[in-house]
C-alpha positions as CSV (number, residue, x, y, z in Angstrom):
1,M,68.1,-0.4,-84.5
2,N,67.2,-2.7,-87.4
3,Y,63.8,-4.3,-87.4
4,P,62.5,-7.3,-89.5
5,E,60.7,-6.1,-92.6
6,K,57.6,-8.0,-91.5
7,K,57.5,-6.2,-88.2
8,V,57.9,-2.8,-89.9
9,I,55.0,-3.5,-92.2
10,M,52.8,-4.8,-89.4
11,A,53.5,-1.8,-87.3
12,F,52.9,0.6,-90.2
13,Q,49.6,-1.0,-90.9
14,L,48.5,-0.5,-87.3
15,Y,49.8,3.1,-87.5
16,T,47.8,3.7,-90.7
17,K,44.6,2.5,-89.1
18,L,45.3,4.7,-86.0
19,A,46.0,7.7,-88.3
20,R,42.7,7.1,-90.2
21,D,40.4,6.2,-87.3
22,G,42.2,7.3,-84.2
23,V,41.5,3.9,-82.6
24,S,42.2,0.2,-83.2
25,D,40.8,-3.0,-81.7
26,V,41.7,-5.5,-78.9
27,Q,44.0,-7.5,-81.2
28,A,46.1,-4.4,-81.7
29,V,46.3,-3.9,-77.9
30,Q,47.4,-7.5,-77.5
31,L,50.0,-7.2,-80.2
32,Y,51.4,-3.9,-78.8
33,K,51.7,-5.5,-75.4
34,A,53.3,-8.8,-76.5
35,D,55.7,-7.6,-79.2
36,D,58.6,-5.3,-78.2
37,D,59.4,-4.5,-81.8
38,I,55.9,-3.5,-82.8
39,R,55.5,-1.4,-79.7
40,A,58.8,0.4,-80.3
41,L,57.9,1.1,-83.9
42,L,54.4,2.3,-83.1
43,D,55.8,4.6,-80.4
44,T,58.3,6.0,-82.9
45,F,55.8,6.5,-85.6
46,S,53.4,8.3,-83.3
47,H,56.1,10.4,-81.8
48,Q,57.0,11.7,-85.3
49,V,53.5,13.2,-85.5
50,D,53.6,14.5,-81.9
51,C,51.1,11.8,-80.7
52,V,51.1,9.2,-78.0
53,I,49.7,5.7,-78.0
54,I,47.3,4.9,-75.1
55,L,45.7,1.6,-74.3
56,T,42.4,0.5,-72.7
57,S,41.5,-3.1,-72.1
58,E,39.9,-3.3,-75.5
59,Q,41.2,-0.4,-77.6
60,M,44.4,1.2,-78.8
61,C,44.1,5.0,-79.4
62,M,46.5,7.5,-80.9
63,V,46.1,10.9,-79.2
64,P,47.7,14.2,-80.1
65,R,50.2,15.2,-77.4
66,T,50.4,18.9,-78.3
67,R,48.7,21.4,-80.7
68,L,51.6,21.0,-83.1
69,S,50.3,17.5,-84.0
70,P,48.6,17.3,-87.4
71,F,45.9,15.2,-85.7
72,H,45.1,17.9,-83.2
73,V,41.4,19.1,-83.4
74,S,41.5,22.8,-84.4
75,N,39.3,25.5,-82.8
76,D,38.0,26.4,-86.3
77,W,36.9,22.8,-86.8
78,I,35.1,22.7,-83.5
79,K,33.3,26.0,-84.3
80,R,32.1,24.6,-87.7
81,Q,31.1,21.2,-86.4
82,Y,29.5,22.0,-83.1
83,L,29.1,25.7,-82.2
84,R,26.4,28.1,-83.5
85,S,27.0,30.5,-86.3
86,G,29.1,33.4,-85.2
87,A,30.9,31.5,-82.4
88,T,34.0,33.2,-81.1
89,N,37.1,32.1,-79.3
90,G,35.2,32.8,-76.1
91,D,32.8,30.0,-76.9
92,I,35.8,27.7,-77.5
93,Y,37.3,28.7,-74.1
94,L,34.1,28.0,-72.4
95,L,33.8,24.6,-74.1
96,Y,37.3,23.7,-72.8
97,F,36.6,25.1,-69.4
98,S,33.3,23.1,-69.2
99,T,35.2,20.0,-70.2
100,I,37.9,20.4,-67.5
101,I,35.1,20.9,-64.9
102,L,33.4,17.8,-66.0
103,L,36.5,15.7,-65.9
104,G,37.6,17.0,-62.5
105,S,34.1,16.3,-61.1
106,F,34.6,12.6,-61.4
107,Y,37.7,12.7,-59.1
108,D,37.9,13.7,-55.5
109,T,41.2,15.6,-55.9
110,Y,43.1,16.8,-59.0
111,Q,45.7,14.1,-58.4
112,S,43.4,11.1,-58.1
113,Q,44.3,8.1,-60.2
114,E,40.8,6.6,-60.2
115,P,37.4,8.3,-60.5
116,T,35.3,8.5,-57.3
117,R,32.0,8.9,-59.2
118,Q,30.4,6.6,-61.7
119,F,28.2,9.1,-63.4
120,I,27.2,12.8,-63.4
121,R,23.9,14.3,-64.3
122,I,23.8,17.2,-66.8
123,D,22.2,19.6,-64.3
124,E,25.0,18.7,-61.8
125,W,27.6,19.6,-64.5
126,V,25.9,23.0,-65.0
127,H,25.9,23.5,-61.2
128,F,29.6,22.6,-60.9
129,I,30.5,25.1,-63.7
130,Q,28.5,27.8,-61.9
131,E,30.5,27.1,-58.7
132,R,33.8,27.5,-60.5
133,I,32.6,30.7,-62.3
134,D,31.6,32.1,-58.9
135,Q,35.0,31.3,-57.5
136,L,36.7,32.9,-60.5
137,K,34.6,36.0,-59.9
138,A,35.8,36.2,-56.4
139,H,39.2,37.5,-57.8
140,D,39.4,41.1,-58.6
141,T,40.1,42.3,-62.1
142,E,43.8,42.8,-61.8
143,E,44.3,39.4,-60.1
144,L,42.4,37.7,-62.9
145,K,44.6,39.4,-65.5
146,E,47.7,38.0,-63.7
147,L,46.1,34.5,-63.6
148,E,45.3,34.8,-67.3
149,K,49.0,35.4,-68.0
150,E,50.0,32.5,-65.8
151,F,47.6,29.9,-67.2
152,S,47.1,31.2,-70.8
153,Y,43.3,31.0,-70.2
154,N,41.1,34.0,-70.7
155,W,39.2,33.7,-67.4
156,S,37.4,37.0,-67.8
157,L,36.0,36.0,-71.2
158,I,34.9,32.6,-69.9
159,I,33.0,34.4,-67.1
160,E,31.5,36.8,-69.5
161,K,30.4,34.1,-71.9
162,W,28.8,32.1,-69.2
163,E,27.1,35.1,-67.6
164,D,25.7,36.2,-70.9
165,M,23.9,32.9,-71.5
166,N,20.2,33.1,-70.6
167,D,19.5,30.5,-68.0
168,I,16.0,29.9,-69.3
169,K,14.2,26.5,-69.1
170,E,14.6,24.3,-72.1
171,T,10.8,23.9,-72.1
172,A,10.3,27.6,-73.0
173,K,8.4,27.9,-76.3
174,K,10.3,31.0,-77.5
175,Q,13.9,32.2,-77.3
176,S,15.4,35.3,-78.9
177,G,17.5,34.5,-82.0
178,N,20.9,35.2,-80.3
179,T,20.0,33.7,-77.0
180,I,21.5,30.3,-75.9
181,S,20.7,28.7,-72.6
182,R,23.4,27.2,-70.4
183,L,21.8,23.8,-70.7
184,S,21.7,24.1,-74.4
185,F,25.4,25.0,-74.5
186,I,26.4,22.1,-72.2
187,D,24.4,19.7,-74.4
188,T,26.6,20.9,-77.3
189,V,29.7,20.2,-75.3
190,K,28.4,16.8,-74.3
191,R,27.8,16.0,-78.0
192,F,31.4,16.9,-78.8
193,L,32.7,14.8,-76.0
194,V,30.5,11.8,-76.9
195,D,31.8,12.1,-80.5
196,Q,35.4,12.2,-79.3
197,E,34.7,9.1,-77.1
198,V,35.5,10.9,-73.9
199,V,32.1,10.4,-72.3
200,Q,29.2,8.0,-72.8
201,E,25.5,8.7,-72.3
202,I,23.8,6.1,-70.0
203,G,20.3,7.6,-69.9
204,N,18.3,9.8,-67.5
205,D,20.5,12.8,-68.5
206,E,23.5,11.0,-67.0
207,I,27.0,10.6,-68.5
208,T,30.0,8.5,-67.5
209,L,33.6,8.6,-68.5
210,T,34.9,6.1,-71.1
211,E,37.9,3.9,-70.5
212,K,39.7,6.0,-73.1
213,A,39.0,9.1,-71.0
214,K,40.1,7.5,-67.8
215,T,43.4,6.5,-69.4
216,I,44.1,9.9,-70.8
217,I,43.2,11.6,-67.5
218,Q,45.5,9.3,-65.5
219,R,48.4,9.8,-68.0
220,F,48.1,13.5,-68.8
221,F,45.4,15.5,-67.0
222,M,46.6,14.7,-63.5
223,E,50.2,15.6,-64.3
224,V,51.1,19.2,-63.7
225,E,53.7,18.9,-66.4
226,Y,50.9,18.5,-69.0
227,N,48.0,20.3,-67.4
228,K,50.2,23.3,-66.4
229,G,48.5,23.4,-63.0
230,I,45.0,24.1,-64.4
231,F,43.4,21.4,-62.3
232,E,45.3,22.5,-59.2
233,F,44.2,26.1,-59.7
234,I,40.6,25.4,-60.4
235,Y,40.1,22.9,-57.6
236,G,42.6,24.7,-55.3
237,F,39.7,26.9,-54.2
238,E,38.1,23.9,-52.4
239,R,41.3,23.2,-50.4
240,E,41.6,26.8,-49.4
241,E,38.0,26.8,-48.2
242,E,38.5,23.5,-46.3
243,H,41.6,24.8,-44.6
244,A,39.8,28.1,-43.7
245,S,37.0,26.1,-42.0
246,D,39.4,23.9,-40.0
C-alpha cells in the first residue's frame, strides 16, 4: 500500500522517538488513534524490530515482543546496572520470578483484566514470594525437573537463591560481605521496575502499577500464548488448595 510521503515522515519521526526513548506523549497517542495511515505505518515499523505499540491514556510506548528484538533488555545489562558484583543467572531468574509474583499479586486471578489491589507494601511482596517458594518446594526433585523443562524456568535455582539469602533485618549494623538480605534484593528489583516504568513508589514502602504496566499485563501477561502458562502454574496452587478445602 502506498502512503503519502508526509505521513511516512511523520510516522518515522514518531518511531524514531520511540526507538530512542521507548515512550512518546499524549499527542502521539491521539495521532495514532485518529490517523489510520500513521497507525499502520507505526505498527509496521515496530513489527520489523519485533516490538509492539501499546497505549495508555497519556503515553505511547514501544515494547519488545520477544528476546529477538534489538530493544530487549539483556540479562548482562541487568546484571551490570542493578545486581551486585558476581551476580549469576540465578539472580536474574529470581528477579524475573519476583516480578511475576508482584504483578500477579495485584490481580485476583491470573486471567483478570483489571487489578483488584491499588498498592502493595514491600514486606507483603516478600511474603508473597516466600509463599510461592514454599509451594515450589512442595514438589519433589524429579517433579521440579519436569516442570523446569515445561516452563523453561530453573525453579530449583530460584529456590536455592532465595533460601541462601540471609533474612536479616535491614537495621542490622553489620553484614558479611557476600550476604544479601531478601528485603535488600527486593529493593533492587523494585528499583529496576521503577526505572522501567512498571511500578511507581507512592510512599510508606508502598508501590502501585503504572498505566503502562496495566496495559502490558492485559495485553500479554494474561494471555497463555505469551506467558506460556507461567501465571496459571504459579497461581494454580491456590485453586488446587481452594478445591481441596471445598
